[in-house]
N, C-alpha and C positions, 0 to 999 in steps of 0.2 A: 900639349895634348891637342890632337886634331879633332874638331867637332864637325859632324855631318848631319844635315837636316834634309829629309826627303819631303816632297810635296807633290801634288797633282793627281793623287788617286781619287777614285770615286766610282760611281755606278755608270756603266755604259752598256748599250745594247750590243749583242753579238754582231760582228761586222764593223763596228765603230772603231774610234781611235781615241787615244789619250796620250798626253806628254807628261812624263814624270821628270822632276827636277831634283838634283842633289847639290845643295849649297855647302861648300867647304869653308872652314875658318882660316885657311891659308891657301896660297897659290897651288892649284892642282898640278902645276908643272913640277912641284917639289915632291909629288907623290908618284911612285914608280908605276903603279897600276890602280885603276879604279874599276869597279865592277857593279853590275846590278844582279842581285840574287832575288829569289822569291821562295815563299813557303806557303803552301796551302794547308788547311786543317787536316791533320792525320797523315801528312806527307813530309818527307825530308826536304831540307833546303836544296834548291836547284840553282846552279849558276846559269844565267841567261845571256849576259853580254859583258865584255871587257873592253877597256881602252887604256893604252899605255901613255906615259908622259911624252913619248914620241909620236903619238897619234894613231898607232896601229890598233885595229879593232878585231874582235872575234865574237862569234855567236853560237849558242846552242842550236842543234839541228831543229829543235821544235819551234824556234822563233826565226830562223834564217829566212830572209826575204820579207818578213813582216815587221820586225823591230829594227830600229837604228839607234846606236849609241853615238853621242856627239858631245862636244864641249864648247864652252865660252870661257876662255882663259881670263878675259877682262872682268868677268863676274864670278870667277872661282866656282863655276857651276858645270856639272855634267848632266846631260839629258838622256832620257830614253823615250823615243818616239815609238808608240805601239799602234800598229794598224791592223785591220782585219782581225780584230780580237775574237777569240773563241771562249766558250765557257770554261775550258780547261786552263785558260790563262788567269783565272781568278785566283788571287793570292795576296799576301802581304809582300810588297816589294821593298828590298833593303839595298841601300848604297853601302859599298865596302871599299875601303882604301888600304893599300899595302905599300909600305915604305921599307926599303933595304938600305942600311947605312953603309958607309965606306968600310966598316969593320965586319960587314956581313950579317949584322943583326936585323931581324925582320920585325916590324911593328904593323899591327892590323887595327883598323878602326871601323866601327859600324854605326849607322844611323838607327833611329827608332822605327823606321818603316812607314810606308804609306799603303793603304789597302785599296786594291782594285777588285771590283765586283762586276762580272759580266753576266747579263741576263740573256736568256734564250727564248 
């Protein structure tokens, strides 16, 4: 079973920056895709950034140009660098991993989340 642990959330002023970390219990190169998602109170979960085992990245339009997803394979960790934060970025941020086996079976894993609060 893959274990994911998020950290780095906290309170930041609008326009400021935070770096979130997602530590995995196994090599992130063995995971086909890792993502950062977020969910604010009263809202549905939103996909904000993805990175594949090959290093390809993608972002939601709402964070494009402000957020950067990256990885450190020696530490089994994926990061989300958040810059120019806005009040609407406030949410609980979750790390999500997806693995597809040779037989085509898909497995998904979630962390417990880390909360980001943005003051205006």
